[in-house]
TIGUVO-508615 format. One record per residue: residue in three letters; x, z, y of N, C-alpha, C, CB in turn. Coordinates in steps of 0.2 Angstrom, whole numbers, always signed. Glycine has a CB too. Layout:
REM TIGUVO-508615
NODE    aa   n_east    n_up   n_north   ca_east   ca_up   ca_north   c_east    c_up   c_north   cb_east   cb_up   cb_north
NODE   ALA        X       Z         Y         X       Z          Y        X       Z         Y         X       Z          Y
...
REM end
This chain:
REM TIGUVO-508615
NODE    aa   n_east    n_up   n_north   ca_east   ca_up   ca_north   c_east    c_up   c_north   cb_east   cb_up   cb_north
NODE   MET      -57     +93       +39       -58     +88        +43      -52     +83       +43       -61     +90        +50
NODE   SER      -52     +76       +42       -46     +73        +44      -44     +71       +49       -45     +69        +41
NODE   PHE      -38     +70       +50       -34     +69        +57      -36     +63       +60       -26     +69        +55
NODE   PHE      -38     +58       +54       -40     +50        +57      -45     +49       +52       -34     +45        +57
NODE   GLU      -51     +47       +55       -57     +45        +50      -59     +39       +52       -63     +50        +50
NODE   TRP      -61     +36       +46       -63     +28        +46      -71     +30       +48       -62     +23        +36
NODE   ASN      -71     +24       +52       -79     +23        +56      -81     +16       +54       -80     +24        +64
NODE   ASP      -87     +13       +54       -89      +7        +54      -88      +3       +60       -95      +7        +53
NODE   GLY      -87      +5       +65       -85      +2        +70      -77      -2       +70       -86      +6        +75
NODE   MET      -73      +1       +65       -67      -2        +63      -66      -8       +59       -64      +3        +59
NODE   SER      -72      -9       +55       -73     -14        +49      -73     -21       +54       -81     -13        +44
NODE   VAL      -69     -26       +49       -68     -32        +51      -71     -37       +49       -63     -33        +49
NODE   GLY      -75     -34       +42       -80     -36        +40      -77     -42       +35       -84     -38        +45
NODE   ALA      -71     -40       +33       -68     -43        +27      -66     -37       +21       -62     -48        +30
NODE   HIS      -70     -38       +16       -69     -31        +10      -61     -30       +10       -71     -32         +1
NODE   LEU      -57     -34        +8       -49     -31         +6      -46     -30       +11       -45     -36         +2
NODE   ILE      -48     -33       +19       -44     -29        +24      -45     -23       +25       -44     -33        +31
NODE   ASP      -52     -22       +25       -56     -15        +27      -54     -10       +23       -62     -16        +27
NODE   SER      -53     -13       +14       -50      -8        +10      -43      -6       +12       -51     -11         +2
NODE   ASP      -39     -10       +14       -31      -9        +14      -31      -4       +22       -25     -18        +15
NODE   HIS      -36      -6       +26       -36      -1        +31      -38      +6       +29       -40      -4        +37
NODE   ARG      -43      +7       +25       -46     +13        +23      -38     +16       +19       -53     +12        +17
NODE   ALA      -36     +11       +15       -30     +14        +14      -25     +17       +17       -28     +10        +11
NODE   LEU      -23     +14       +23       -18     +16        +27      -20     +23       +29       -18     +12        +33
NODE   ILE      -26     +22       +31       -29     +30        +35      -26     +35       +29       -38     +31        +36
NODE   ALA      -29     +34       +23       -29     +40        +19      -21     +42       +19       -32     +38        +12
NODE   ILE      -16     +36       +19        -9     +38        +18       -7     +43       +24        -4     +32        +17
NODE   ILE      -10     +39       +30        -9     +44        +37      -12     +51       +36       -13     +41        +45
NODE   ASN      -18     +52       +34       -20     +58        +34      -15     +63       +28       -27     +57        +33
NODE   GLU      -13     +60       +22       -10     +64        +18       -4     +66       +21       -10     +61        +13
NODE   LEU       +0     +62       +25        +6     +64        +28       +4     +70       +34       +10     +56        +32
NODE   HIS       -1     +68       +38        -3     +74        +43       -4     +81       +39       -11     +72        +47
NODE   ASP      -10     +79       +33        -9     +87        +31       -3     +91       +27       -15     +88        +27
NODE   MET       +1     +86       +26        +7     +89        +23      +10     +93       +30       +11     +83        +20
NODE   LEU      +11     +90       +35       +15     +93        +40      +10     +99       +40       +16     +89        +47
NODE   GLU       +3     +99       +42        -1    +105        +44       +0    +109       +39        -7    +104        +45
NODE   GLU       +1    +109       +33        +0    +113        +29       +5    +118       +28        -1    +110        +24
NODE   THR      +12    +114       +31       +17    +118        +30      +21    +120       +35       +20    +115        +25
NODE   ASP      +16    +120       +41       +20    +122        +48      +25    +117       +51       +26    +130        +46
NODE   GLY      +25    +112       +47       +32    +106        +49      +37    +108       +44       +35    +107        +57
NODE   ALA      +37    +113       +41       +42    +115        +36      +42    +111       +29       +42    +123        +35
NODE   VAL      +40    +105       +29       +38    +102        +23      +46     +98       +20       +32     +95        +25
NODE   ASP      +47     +99       +14       +53     +95        +10      +55     +89       +13       +51     +94         +3
NODE   HIS      +60     +89       +16       +62     +81        +20      +62     +76       +15       +70     +81        +22
NODE   VAL      +63     +77        +8       +64     +71         +4      +55     +68        +2       +68     +74         -3
NODE   VAL      +51     +75        +1       +44     +73         +1      +42     +70        +7       +39     +78         +0
NODE   LEU      +42     +72       +13       +41     +69        +19      +44     +62       +19       +44     +73        +25
NODE   ALA      +50     +61       +17       +52     +53        +18      +49     +48       +12       +61     +52        +17
NODE   LYS      +47     +51        +7       +43     +48         +2      +37     +46        +4       +42     +52         -4
NODE   GLY      +34     +51        +8       +27     +49        +11      +28     +42       +16       +23     +56        +15
NODE   PHE      +33     +44       +20       +34     +39        +26      +35     +32       +23       +41     +42        +31
NODE   LYS      +39     +32       +16       +41     +27        +13      +34     +22       +10       +45     +29         +8
NODE   GLU      +31     +27        +8       +24     +24         +5      +20     +21       +11       +19     +31         +3
NODE   LEU      +20     +24       +17       +16     +21        +23      +19     +14       +24       +17     +25        +29
NODE   VAL      +25     +14       +25       +29      +8        +28      +28      +2       +22       +38     +10        +30
NODE   THR      +28      +3       +16       +28      -1         +9      +21      -3       +10       +30      +3         +0
NODE   TYR      +16      +1       +10        +9      -2        +11       +7      -5       +17        +4      +4        +11
NODE   THR       +9      -5       +22        +9      -8        +30      +12     -15       +28       +13      -4        +36
NODE   GLN      +17     -15       +26       +22     -22        +25      +16     -26       +19       +31     -21        +20
NODE   TYR      +15     -24       +14       +10     -27         +9       +4     -29       +13        +8     -22         +3
NODE   HIS       +1     -24       +17        -6     -26        +19       -4     -32       +24       -11     -18        +22
NODE   PHE       +1     -32       +28        +1     -37        +33       +3     -43       +30        +6     -36        +38
NODE   SER       +8     -43       +25        +7     -50        +21       +2     -52       +18       +12     -51        +16
NODE   ARG       -3     -49       +15        -8     -51        +13      -14     -53       +19       -10     -47         +8
NODE   GLU      -13     -50       +23       -18     -52        +29      -16     -58       +30       -17     -47        +36
NODE   GLU      -10     -61       +33        -6     -65        +35       -9     -72       +31        +1     -64        +35
NODE   SER       -8     -69       +24       -10     -75        +19      -18     -76       +20        -8     -71        +10
NODE   MET      -20     -72       +20       -28     -73        +20      -31     -77       +26       -32     -65        +19
NODE   LEU      -27     -74       +32       -29     -79        +37      -27     -87       +38       -27     -76        +42
NODE   CYS      -21     -88       +35       -18     -94        +34      -22     -98       +30       -12     -93        +32
NODE   ALA      -25     -95       +24       -29    -100        +19      -34    -103       +23       -33     -96        +12
NODE   VAL      -37     -98       +29       -43    -100        +31      -42    -102       +38       -49     -95        +30
NODE   LYS      -36    -105       +39       -33    -109        +45      -36    -104       +52       -37    -117        +44
NODE   TYR      -35     -98       +51       -37     -95        +57      -31     -95       +63       -40     -88        +56
NODE   ASN      -33     -98       +69       -30     -97        +74      -27     -91       +79       -31    -100        +75
REM end
């Protein structure tokens, strides 16, 4: 079972944004699984790489979301 599960109530109705949110949840679940499977004794280099992926994708997502909202003049 996943640590964090997507459900339809989380949908914002925009396919690209919902897809990004699903991807972020997947990354979070990968990090959680990594820690669970090793009882917290995960290789710090591997863990740092996972967190870097999360930060990078989060920055990408918010940049794209902001651009999309500006394009439709959302206030």
